[in-house]
N, C-alpha and C positions, 0 to 999 in steps of 0.2 A: 504494500500500500504506500505508493510514493506520489508526491506532487511537486510542482515547481513553485518557487517563491520569487517575488520581485519586490524590491524596495527602491524608491527614488526620493532623494531629498532635493527639492526644488528651491533654489536660492537666487539672490542677486549675484552679480558676476563675482566669481571666486578669484582669489589672488592667483595670477597665472603661474608664477614661479613655484607655487605650492600645490597646484592642482593635482599633479601626478602623485605626489607623496600622500596627499589627503586621500585620493582614490585608493591607493595601495593599502593604506592603513585601515580605511573604512571596510574594504573588502576582506582583508585579513582578519579584522575583528569579528565580523559576522560569521565567516567560515569557521573560525576557531570557536566562537560561541555556540554554534550549532553542534560542532564536534564534541565539545565539552558536555553538552546536554544529551549526548548519545544520538544525535540527529545529523550525522555527517552527510553532506551533499555528495552526489556522484560527480558533479562537475559544477563550475560556476563561471560567470562572465562579468567582468567589471566594465562600467561605463563612466566616463568623466568628460564633461563639457563645461563651458564657462558658467552655465546656470544650473548644473545638476551633478550629483553623485548618485550612482545607481549600481545595483548588483542583481543579477539573475542567477538563482540557485536551482540547479536541475537535480531531480531525483532525490528529494528530501523525504525521509519517512514522515508519515502523517501523525505518528504518535510515538512517544518514547516507549521502549520495552518496559514491562513490569519488572520491578527490582525487589530483592529481599534486602531489607535494611536491618543491620545488626548493630546493637549497642552493648558494649561489654560493661558489666557492673562490678560490684565488690567481689573479692575472693570468697569462696565458700566458707573459709575459716572465719571470716568477719561477717558473714551473712546471717548467722544464727547465734542466739545466746545460749547459755548453759542448758536451758530447758528445751532447746530445739526450736524455739519460736523465731520468727524473722526479726533481725536486728533493726535498729533505727536506720542504719545505712542502707539495708536492703529495702526497707519500706520507702525510704526517700528516693532510691533509684527507681522503684516501681512507679511512684507518683510522677517523677520526671518524665517517665515514658508514657504516662497517661493510662496506665493499666493497674490491675490488682496484682498483689504479690504472686498469686496463684498462676497468673498468666506468664510469669518469667520462666525461663528454662535454665538448665545447668549444662555446662560442658567441662570436659576434662582435657587439659593440655599438658605439655611437658613441664610446665611451671605450676601445675596444680589445677584445682577446680575453680570455676567462676560462674557467677550468675550472668545470664545473657538475655537480651530481649530481641526477638525476631519479629519482623512485620513485613508483610508484602505491600509494596507501594505501587499503585497503579500508575502507569506512565501517563504523562500529560499530553494533551494535544499540542502539536507544533504551533498551530496558529495562536494558542494561548501564551506561548513562550516567546514568539518571534519579536514582538514589539520591545520587550525588555532587552533582548539580545542586541537589537538595533540601537537602542538608547545607550547601552553600555559601550558599544563600538563608537558611537558619536562622542561620548564623554572622554574616550581615551585617545581621540585624534591629536596629532602633534600640532596644536595651535598655540603659538606663544602668547597671543593676546586675544581674548574673546570679546565680543561686543553684544550689547543688548539693543533691542529695538521695540518700538511701540510702548505699551504700558505693561507688557508681560515681564517675567523674570528669566525667561529662557536666554541662554548665551550660546553664540556660535561665531564662527569666523565671519559670516555674513548673514543678514536677515534671511530667515526661511519663509517661503510663501506657500508652499504646498508639499504634501507628502503622499506618494503613491505606495500602497502596500497591498499586494495581491497574493492569494494562494490559488494557483490555476486561474480561473476566471472570476473568482470571488474576492471581494474586498475583505481584508482583515481589519475589523473595526478596532481602532485604538487612538490614543492621543499621544503624540510625541512632540516635545518642545512646545507644548501648548497648542499644537495644530492637529486637528482631526485628520485621520488618514482617509484616502479615497482612491479613485482610479484616474482622476483628471490631472494631466500634465500640461505643459505649454510647449509649443513648437518654437520656431525661430521668432525672435522678437519683432521682426518687421515682415518677413515673408508669411508667417503663419502664427499670428499672435493669439488666436482664439484658443479656448480650452480644448484639449484633446483627450478623449476617453480611451485608456489603454484596455484592450480586451483580454490580454493574457501576457504572461512573462515572455513567451516565445515571440509575440508580436511586437514587443516594445521597440526594438531597434528599427524594425521595418516601418512601423507607424511614425516614429520620429523622423526617419529618413524621408518619408513623404511630406513631413512638415519642415523640411529644410534643416534638419539637425543630424549630423553624423555623430552618433552617441559614443561609439567606441573610440577611445583616445588613440590607440595604436592604428586603427583604420584611418582616422583623420590625419594622423602624422604621416602615414605612408602616402595618403592622397596628396598632402601638401608637398612632400618631397618629390613625388613624381611629377606633379604639375609645374613646380618651380624649375625642376631640371629640364622639362620639355620647353618651357618658355625661354629659359636661359640659352638652350641650344638654338632656338629660333633666332635669338639675338646674336648668335655667334660666340657665345661665351660659356662659362661654367660658374654656377652659383657657389658662393662660399657659405656653407651651411654647418656651423658648429652645432653639436648635439644639444647644448643647453638653449641656444636660440631657437632651434627647431621645436624643442619641447615647449618653450614659452609661447611661440606663435601658435602652436597647436592648442594651447590652453586659452588663447585669446579669441578663437573663432569657432563657430558651430558649423558654418557652411563656407568652406574656404574657396576663395576665388583669387588666384594670383593676378597681379596687375603690374605691368612694367612701367618704369619711369626713367627719366634721363636728367643729367645735369651738365653744366658747361664744362668743356674739356680743359679750360684753364685751371680748374681746381685740381687736375691731375698732377700739377707741379708741386702740390702739397704732399708730404709723405703719405703713402696710401694707407698705412696703419691708422693714421689719425682719421681719415675719411671713413674707413671701414668701421672703426670704433664708434664713431658718432652714428653711422647708419644702423649698426647692430644694437648699441646700448640705448640710444635715445629714440630711434624710430622703429626698431624691430624690422628693418629692411634686410634683404639678402643682397650682398654686394656681388658683382660679377667680375670675373677675371678672364683674360684671354688665354690662348694656348701658351703664351710666354709667361704666364703667371702675373702679369701686370694688370692693375685695376682698369676696368672699362668705365666710360661715363654713363653707366646704366645701373639700375637697381630693380629689385622685384619686391613689392609689398604684397601682403595677403589680406584682401578685404573679407569682410564677414557678410557680404551681400552681393547678389547678382544685380548689378546696376544696369539700367537701360542706357546710361551714358558713361561708359568706362573712362572716357577721356577726362571727365571731370575729376574722377578719383585720382587718375594719374597726375593731372595738373595740380591738384591740391597737395599731393605728397611732394611733388617737385618744389612747390612754393614753400613748404615747411622746411625742407632740407637745405635750401639755398642760404638762409642766414647762418646756419650752423657751419656750413662750408666756408662762408665768407669770414666768419670768426677764426676758423682754423687757418685760413690763408693769411689773415692779418697777423696772427700770432707767429706763424712760421716766418713770415718776412721780417717781423720785428726782431725775433730771437736771433736770426742769422747775423744781425748787425753787431752782436756782442759775442766774442769768442768764449768758449768754455773756460779757458785759462783766466779770463778777466772776471769770471763769476765766483772764483774761489773765495774772495773776501766776503761775499754774501753768506757763505757757509758758516762764518764765525757768529752770525746772528741766529742760527738755527740750532736749537738744543737737540742733541741726540737723546741724552738722558741726564737729568740734573747732576748726578754725581759723576757721570762719565764724560761730561763736556759737550761740545758742539759737534756738528757734522764735520767741521774743519779739523777738530781734534781727532775725530775718528778717522778721517782720510789720512792724516799724518801717521797714526798708528798702523793703519792697514798698509800704507806704503812700506813701512819698515818690515812688517810681517810678510808682505808680498815679495820683497827682495830676498828674504830668507828662504821662502818656499821656492822661488825661482832658482836660487843657488842649489837647493837640494834636488830639484827636478832637472837641472841643466838648462833652464830657460833663460830668457833675456831679462836681467835684473832691471835695466834701464826702462824697458817697456813696461814691466810690472809696476815699477814705481810711478811712471807717468800715468798709467791706467788708474791706479789707486788714487792719485791726486785729483784726477778729473772725474772720477767715478760718480760723484754725487752732485756735480755742477749742474746737470740738467734739471735737478729738482727745483731750481730757482728760475726756470724759464716760464714764459707765459703758457707755452703749449702744455707742459707737464702740469702746471697749476690747473689748467682747464681739463686736461685728459690725464688724470693721475695714473691710469693703468698703462700709460705709455712711457713710464720712467724706464730708463735704460734704452728703450727703442729710440726715443728722441735723442738720447745721449749719443747713440751711434751715428745718427744723421748729422748732428752738430759737429761731432769729431771729424767726420768725413768732410764736412763743409770747411772746417778749420785746417784741413790738410794734415791731420794727425796720422801716424802710421796705421796701416790696416788692422794690425793686431790690437792696437789700443782702441780703435773705433769699435771693433767687434766685442772687445771686453766690456765696453760700456753697457751692452745689452746682455752679454753672457754672464755677467756677475750675478744676475738674478736667477739663473738656471741651476737646478730645476725649480720651477715655481710651484709645482704641485706634483703629487704622486703620478709617476709615469711620464712626466715631462722630459723633453730632450735635455741632455747634459751639454755643458760648454764644448764648443768644437775646437777652439784655438788654445794654444798653450797659455797665452796670457789671460784668456778668459777663465781658464781653469784655476790659474793661480789667484786671480782676483776673487773668484767665487768662493774659494776656500778661505782666503784671508778675511773677507767680509764676514763670513759666518763664524769663523773661529774668534774673531775680535768681539762680535756680539755675544757669543756664548761665554767667553772668558769674562767679559765685563759684567754682564748681568748676573752670572753666578758669583762673581767676585764681590758684588754689593749685596748678596743674599736675597736676590729677587727671583729665585727659581720658579718655574711655572707650577701651577697647581692643576688639579683635574678640571677646574672650571675656567681658569684664567691663564692665558699664555700671550700677553700683549706684544711681546717681541718675537712671536712665532719661533720659539726655540726648538720645538719638536720638528718643525719643518726644516729649520736650519741644520739640526743634528742629522736628520735623514739625508739632507742634501750633501753634507760632508761625507757621509758614509758611501752614498751612491757614487760620488765623484772619485773617491779613493779606490773603491772596489771595482766598479764597472769600467773605469778608465785605467785600471791596472797601475795605480800610483803607489809605490811601496814606502809611503811616508809614515812616520811614527806620530800618532796623535798626541801622546804624552809630551813629546818633544815640541810639537807645533804649539800646543797650548801653553807650554812653558815660555816659548818665544813670544807668544801673544801677550802673556802676563807682564812681560818686561815693559811693554808699552803703556801700562796703566800706572806706573809708579808716580808720574807727575800728577795725575788726577786723584789717586787714592792715597798717596803718601808712602805706599809700600807695594811690593809685588803681591798680588792676590794669589791665594792657593787655588790650584786648578784641578785637584783630585775630584771634587764633586762634579765639575763640568765634564771631566773625562768619563766618570762612571755614568753620567746621564747620557752621553753620546753612545757609549758602548751598549747601554741598556736598550737603545733603540734597535739594536741588531736583532733582538727577539722578534719584533714585529716585521722587520725587513725579511727575515728568513721565513717567517710564518706565511707571508704572502707567496713565497716560492714553494710552499708545501713541505718545508724542512721542519721536522719536529723540534719542540722546545728542548727535549732532553739532549739532542745532538748539539744544540747551541750551548746548553749548560755545560756539557762535557768539555767544550773548548773554553768557555768563559771562565770556568773555575781556575784555569791557569793564568788568567788575566793578561793575554797578549794585547799589545797596544797598537799594533799595525793592522788596520782593518783588512788590507789585502791579504796579509798573512793569516788573519783570523778566517777569512773566506776560504783560503786554501785548506786550512785545518778542518773546517766544517764539511767541505766537500769530500775530504779524505775520510772522515768519520762516517759520512753518509754512505760512501762506497764500501767501507769496511763492514757497515751494518748489514749489507746484503749478503755477506759471506756466511757459510754454514758454521764457521768457527767463531763468529763474533759473539754469540750468546755465551758460549763456554768461556771465552777469554774475558768477556766483560764480568762474568761472575767470578772468575779467578782473580781479576784485578780488585774487585770489591772485597773478596776474601783476604787477599794479601794486604790491602789497605787496613782492614780491621785488625789483622794480626800485628801489623807494624805499629798501629796506634797504641797498642798495649805495652810496647817496649819502653822500659824506663831508661832514661839517659840517651846517649847517642847510639845510632845504629852502627854496626860494624862497617869498616871502610871497604874491605874487599873480600873476595872469596879465596880461601886457602884450599888449593887442590888436594893437598895431603889429608884434609879432614873430610873429604867426600867418600863415604863408606858404601853407600848403597848404589846399585846400578841406576835407579831412577834419578837420583840427584846428580850423578856423574853425567848422565845423558842430558839432563836439563842444563847443567852448567856449560857443557860443550855447545849445546844449541844456542844458549844465550850469548856466549862469547862469539859464536859464528855470526849471529844476527847483529850483534853490536858492531862488528867489523864491517858488515854489509850495509847497515842502515845509517850509520853516522854520516857518511858522505851525502846520503839522500836528505837527511835532516838539514845539513848545511846548505843544500841547494834548494830547500823548501819543497822537496818532492815528497810530501807527506803521504799521499795516497800510495805511492809505490812502497814507501817504508812500512805502512800498516799492512799492506798485502803480503809483504815479506814476513812481518812479525806474526801473521796469522799461522805460519808454519809451526809456531810454538805450542799450538793447541794440544797435540798428543803428548809431548813430553811434560807439559804442565799438568794435564789430567793424570798422567802416570805418577808424577811426583806426589800429588795430593792423595793418590790411592795408596802409595807404598811408603811414604816418608812421614814420620812424626816430627813436625817442625820444632815444637817446644819440648825438645828432649831434655832429660835430666842432666846430661853432660852439657855444661855451659858452653864449652868450646864448640861442640857439634851444633847446639842451638844457635849460637851467634853466627856460625858459618852458613847455616841454612837461611837465617834471616837476611844475611848479606846477599845470598843468591837471589832470594825473592825481591829484595830491594833493588838489586841490579836490573832484574827483569822488568819490574814495574817502572823503573826510571826510564827505560826505553820507550814504553807506551806514553809516559808523561811528557815525552818530547813533543807529542802531538796533542793529546787530550787526556782527560781523566775518564777512562772507559768505565770505571766503576759506577758512574752516573747512569750508564745505560742499563 
């Protein structure tokens, strides 16, 4: 006995950037609520448009299954008095269950006898539960700030005007958010504004489609993408469609109609990033680029109406974008008159952090650190210093003041305009890479140097004044900075020591702080981010912990060790050797005083210990050059050959012998073997 359910929350226009998240959460809440009630749907479909959130749930049981409810009462020992009459505890338990004592039952368990109350509970009708499940899902939506409307007390992200709630073709009568449910929805605000009666959940999307509403978010998104691509091709170009912009435009329209527009070619003299930025951020337009990747004097907007005069929509959008482009053109022409070098003095008026000085102070510190990093990387110190000194100068330009997201990008353009070396110009932009998870890394040597120096200076300084990030606050984006440092060092194969770099960075803060700040906390914080870094790659936390326990401070070396342990983990011998390492570690912890220095061959009495000693010595000679070369995987694969002699040793040899000399010699052998594994990781963690 199954039926289909439909719920639609009809609202005023929902926030476009939040629509998809709201829809996903609303759907998940209802699906989970039904499942928790024992009414799991066979399938479901989510709908999200500017004025509605809806869910169609297919194949939902019409009624919950009957259940046996059990409540455990007092132990039998406490359920009766000396005369065998029910105790007060037993009678109180019966009253709480709403029955007489005689209606209780007794059960025997491993822990003794108990009173128990059993009752069959008849399953409720799904239609009687559905409204409460919907309300619970609405209450749990991720809405930072709710609003009230009218004279009611209901709160939601936008005013609610209607609610559709159906079970098959019948209305589920209820009141949600102070609004009675029904079957009437609304079509497109202009094309089909009249009330529309939904006949059944299966007809919902079809009926709305006839009323000029594409209800499925994904279907509308695909429609927009296809139509925009087609129109762009007709214009001889390709549309620039970032995922977040496509989502936002999808959330703005119910009936998408792409419309092309054009602007004056003279604006193409302005850096195209500025034009694209204002088209995307301010107007929600899709910019067009040619086969050469250069911006075309065209754009595509998506209207929410089929106009009888499309030219009017196109002209209106062209009229709106022109003043913004004129502003960008003016700022660009004005900014070019002042070289970046001449703007350095202005940085002295811009505070980076009250205790850490101005942006000018920061640029001077970063320049010193960049020179040191360039020296270690074999890069050009002069270029690194120049890039660091100019790195923040674009922040005081008109263009970046107006388009803050173009920091760095405009620095590159201005540096090129000033005739700075190509690497310096590229570093202006690359210092901010990676900006987010998965973003590109700096491409040039100077860009990599500056990106590292900038982040390490910030991390050292902020931790140095005790303002480490919390779970809720990270105003200087230290998490992102730490991950950026790790990605640059690991993925670009830079064998630099983080502890050393942070120490060099700390030297630059003596003037502001009066002394050199301690860097251990910053180091620990950066290395802690490796857990999340490897988790995204599917590498288990225990593998990372096995390496982290040795506290290596070169991220690239850390990466080589983790990859080696991951490969070792796949071997059949890994489990046995990990257990052996743990056993050895536990034995050695119990040793009082210093461990014996070396193995005395003359004290090896049993075959098993002689074989192990020989195997360990052989492996030591073989793997030490591999360790020196950082070839940890090859070393661990070789050490895996110790499995059989180690197992035999523990089967045949009593380590803690009564003879002190024998005991110490065996401890020395185990210590020597474990020391080889500890050159890579602490396998006992596995």
